[in-house]
N, C-alpha and C positions, 0 to 999 in steps of 0.2 A: 477517532473511528472513521473508517472510510465508507461506512454505511449509515443509513438513517435509523433502522430498527435494530437495536442491540438485543442479543440473546440467542441467536442461532446462526449456524454457518450457512453459507451459500446465498446470502443477501446480496442484492445488486449494489454496485458502486454508486456513491452519492457525489454528483458533480458539485453540490454545494460544499461538501467537505474539502474538495480540492481548492476552492476559492478561499475558504477559511484557512487552510494550511498555508497558502501563498501569503495571506495577510499576516499570519503569525510569524512566518519566516522573515518577512520584510521588517517587522518590528523587533524581533528578537533573534538576530542572526547567530548569536552565541549559544542558543538553546538547541540541543539535539532533538529533532522531531522523530517520532515513531508512529507508524500507522498500523492498525489492526482492522481487518474487515475489507473484503473484496480486493485483497492484494493478489494479483495474478500477472500473467505475461502481458495482458492488455493495459493494466493500470500502473504497473511498477515504474515504467518510464515517466509517465505523467507525474507520479508522486515524487520521484527522484528529482525531476526538473523543478518541482514546486518547493523543494528544500528538505524532503524527508530523507533521513539517513539510516533509519532502522525500520525493518518491515516484519510484520507477523503474518505468516502465511498458514492458512488452515486447510479448508476443504479443497482448494486447488491442488494441493499436494497429493491428495488421496486418489486422484484420477490418473495414475500412472506411476512410473518408477520415481520415487521421491528424489534420489540422488541426481538423476538426469534433469528433473524439473527444477531443482535448486540451482544447478549449473545454468540452465536456460535463463533463470531470473538474474543470476549474476552477470550473464552476458548482456542483459538489457539495461543494466544501470552503470 
């Protein structure tokens, strides 16, 4: 999870989760990491650099044309 409080959309990104992801990726490079929670245009690059390969995007997509927003995210990773 990219958030501290699980259960609703729109929660802020957890910097602690990013450090945890980096640690897991360093120890288990063969494991595909996926993150759900606070995935958006600001965080996706950080998550990708930390080793995340799959992203679950929720509320960020609802604020505009989803197809364009998905392409925006693809361009950032």
